[in-house]
C-alpha positions in Angstrom: 5.1 39.3 9.7 5.5 41.0 13.1 9.4 40.9 14.6 10.3 41.9 17.8 13.9 42.9 18.8 14.3 42.6 23.1 16.8 45.2 23.6 19.1 45.3 20.7 21.2 48.5 21.0 24.0 47.1 22.8 26.1 49.5 25.3 22.6 51.4 26.3 22.3 52.0 29.8 18.2 51.6 28.9 17.7 49.4 26.0 14.4 49.6 24.5 11.6 46.9 23.5 11.1 47.1 20.0 9.1 46.0 16.6 9.4 46.5 13.2 7.7 44.9 10.2 8.3 42.3 7.5 6.6 42.0 4.4 6.1 38.7 2.4 4.8 37.6 -0.3 5.3 34.7 -2.9 4.8 36.5 -5.6 7.8 39.6 -6.5 7.6 42.7 -5.0 7.9 45.2 -8.7 6.9 48.6 -6.7 7.0 50.5 -3.6 4.6 49.9 -0.7 3.6 52.2 1.4 1.8 51.9 4.4 0.7 53.6 7.7 1.9 51.1 10.6 0.3 51.0 14.0 2.0 48.6 16.5 0.2 47.7 20.2 1.7 46.7 23.6 -1.2 44.4 25.8 -1.2 45.7 29.5 -2.5 42.5 31.6 -2.7 44.6 34.5 -5.0 47.5 33.5 -6.5 45.4 30.1 -5.4 48.2 28.2 -3.1 48.8 25.0 -0.3 51.1 24.7 0.0 52.1 21.0 2.8 53.7 19.0 2.1 55.5 15.4 5.4 56.3 13.8 4.9 59.9 11.9 6.5 58.6 8.9 5.4 56.2 6.2 6.9 52.8 6.2 8.0 52.2 2.6 8.6 48.4 1.3 10.1 47.6 -1.6 12.3 44.5 -3.5 15.4 45.9 -1.8 14.1 46.8 1.3 10.8 43.9 3.1 11.6 45.6 6.6 10.8 48.6 8.0 13.2 50.3 10.5 12.6 49.3 14.6 10.2 51.3 16.4 10.7 51.4 20.1 8.5 50.8 22.0 9.1 51.1 25.8 12.4 50.3 27.9 13.4 46.9 28.6 13.5 47.5 32.0 9.7 49.1 31.8 8.9 46.2 29.8 10.3 43.2 32.0 8.2 44.8 35.5 5.6 42.6 36.1 3.7 45.6 37.6 3.2 47.5 34.5 1.7 44.4 33.0 3.9 44.0 29.7 5.4 40.8 31.1 3.5 38.6 33.3 3.9 34.9 33.4 6.4 35.5 30.7 4.0 36.0 28.7 2.9 39.3 26.9 0.7 40.2 23.9 1.8 42.4 20.7 -0.2 43.9 17.7 0.1 45.4 15.1 -2.7 47.6 12.7 -1.6 48.4 8.6 -2.9 50.7 6.2 -1.9 50.7 2.9 -1.8 53.8 0.7 -2.6 52.8 -2.4 -1.5 54.7 -5.8 -5.0 56.2 -6.1 -5.4 58.1 -3.2 -7.6 55.2 -1.2 -6.9 53.7 1.7 -7.4 50.0 3.6 -7.0 47.9 6.2 -4.2 45.2 5.0 -4.4 43.7 8.1 -4.7 43.4 11.9 -3.1 41.0 14.3 -4.8 38.4 16.1 -4.5 40.2 19.5 -7.0 40.0 22.0 -9.2 42.9 22.9 -11.5 43.3 26.2 -15.4 44.4 24.9 -15.7 47.7 23.8 -18.8 48.4 25.5 -19.8 51.8 27.2 -23.4 51.0 29.6 -26.1 54.2 30.7 -28.6 54.3 32.9 -31.1 55.5 32.1 -34.3 57.3 34.0 -36.8 56.1 31.2 -39.9 57.0 33.4 -38.6 60.8 33.7 -37.5 60.3 29.7 -40.8 60.2 28.5 -43.3 62.3 31.0 -41.1 65.2 30.5 -39.6 67.5 28.1 -37.3 68.1 26.5 -37.9 65.5 23.7 -34.6 63.9 23.3 -31.5 63.4 26.0 -27.8 62.9 25.6 -25.0 60.3 27.6 -22.2 61.6 29.2 -19.5 61.5 26.2 -17.3 58.5 26.3 -13.9 56.6 24.4 -12.6 53.1 24.2 -9.5 53.9 23.9 -6.8 54.2 26.3 -4.5 56.6 24.5 -5.1 60.2 25.9 -4.2 61.5 22.8 -7.2 59.8 21.0 -9.2 61.9 18.8 -12.2 61.3 18.6 -15.6 60.2 21.2 -18.9 59.1 21.3 -22.0 59.7 23.4 -25.9 57.8 23.0 -28.8 60.5 21.8 -32.1 59.1 23.2 -35.1 60.5 21.2 -39.3 60.0 21.7 -39.4 58.9 17.8 -39.1 61.6 15.1 -41.2 62.8 12.3 -44.4 61.0 12.3 -43.6 58.7 14.7 -43.1 61.1 17.6 -43.9 60.4 20.8 -44.1 56.8 19.7 -41.0 55.0 19.8 -37.7 55.4 21.3 -35.3 56.1 18.9 -31.7 55.4 19.5 -28.3 56.9 17.8 -24.5 56.8 18.4 -22.6 60.2 17.7 -19.4 61.2 16.9 -17.8 63.8 19.0 -14.2 65.7 18.9 -12.1 67.3 21.9 -11.1 70.5 22.0 -7.8 70.2 20.2 -9.7 69.2 16.9 -12.4 71.0 14.9 -13.4 68.9 12.2 -13.7 65.6 10.8 -10.8 65.2 8.6 -12.3 65.9 4.9 -12.2 63.3 2.3 -12.1 60.1 4.9 -14.8 58.5 6.6 -14.9 56.1 9.5 -16.5 52.8 8.8 -18.0 51.2 12.5 -19.8 47.7 13.1 -21.5 48.3 15.6 -24.0 46.7 18.6 -27.2 49.2 20.4 -28.8 47.1 23.1 -31.5 48.4 26.1 -32.4 46.3 28.7 -35.9 46.9 30.3 -37.8 45.2 33.2 -34.4 44.3 34.4 -34.4 40.9 31.8 -35.6 41.9 28.5 -32.9 42.6 26.6 -33.9 44.6 23.0 -30.9 44.6 20.8 -30.0 45.8 17.0 -27.1 45.7 15.2 -25.5 47.7 12.6 -22.3 49.1 10.2 -22.4 52.9 9.8 -20.1 55.2 7.9 -19.1 59.0 10.0 -17.8 61.5 7.5 -17.7 65.2 8.0 -21.4 65.2 6.7 -22.7 62.4 9.0 -22.0 62.1 12.6 -24.9 59.9 14.2 -26.2 56.5 13.1 -28.8 54.6 14.8 -32.4 53.6 14.8 -35.7 55.8 14.7 -37.6 53.0 16.0 -35.8 51.1 18.5 -38.6 50.1 20.6 -42.5 50.9 21.2 -42.7 53.5 24.7 -45.8 52.5 25.5 -43.2 48.5 26.5 -41.8 50.8 28.9 -44.3 53.0 30.7 -44.0 50.6 33.7 -40.1 50.7 33.9 -38.3 52.8 36.6 -35.0 53.0 34.6 -33.4 51.0 31.3 -29.8 49.9 30.7 -28.3 51.4 27.4 -25.2 49.8 25.7 -23.4 50.7 23.4 -20.8 47.9 22.0 -17.9 48.6 19.4 -17.1 45.7 17.1 -15.1 47.0 14.5 -13.8 50.6 13.5 -11.2 51.4 9.9 -10.3 54.6 8.5 -10.1 55.0 4.8 -10.4 57.7 2.3 -14.0 58.2 0.5 -14.8 58.9 -3.4 -16.6 62.2 -3.8 -19.9 60.3 -4.5 -21.5 59.7 -1.3 -22.8 56.0 -0.8 -26.7 55.8 0.2 -27.5 55.3 4.1 -29.1 52.1 5.0 -32.7 51.7 5.1 -33.1 50.7 8.9 -30.3 53.1 10.3 -30.6 56.9 9.9 -28.9 59.8 10.8 -31.5 62.0 13.3 -32.3 65.7 12.2 -30.9 67.5 14.6 -26.8 67.4 15.4 -25.0 66.7 18.6 -25.0 69.9 20.6 
């Protein structure tokens, strides 16, 4: 259960709105459960989420089924309608829970059904210039879907004029994982599972879409479709619109043996620069 405590600190000049997590199970809890917990508060004015992650791992047991209180925002800030947290006497909280298992694996236990805006990045491409000129590939500007400035990872789209024997016959589209300057490497021994959709709109109305499930890691930082659309279908276009939509994302530890890649999805031979 997600528990809300609106300003319980009596005597404080600026009490906090706090959240905690309660472990509920019909069975007796006979071992300690450790979890990483991330709380969310929806800003309805700017349609974004404030995320709070404690540095300490939460521990639950038969004697301790509720976590410590995690302050989210001050009560005064929460009540101010201009901040977007409490609007028309309504607010929205959420939580992500990552359970740490004994064998070292990590799995997403559950996520609250908080409604989020669609995570879509749009890139307008001069396709006529792309087809007729060198180089063979172009990159979009880096982008991120997280409003938290401390977010580590950024992304960009990569367009190629085909790969291998299909060079200059197809447009290839890849989603590439980048990192900010304060990080040097993707965390070793972890993977990011991502469900996404790439779309291309040409001639104003025709839309081609491909859905995929990718696994990003130290070895694999780009996934996509080498034969997304034939270049001949785009030669009389002035421009196209390329979109990347993130549907579901999670982080977890990986086994030493790598998983095989899906047949349709693949990584480009050259890494993002």
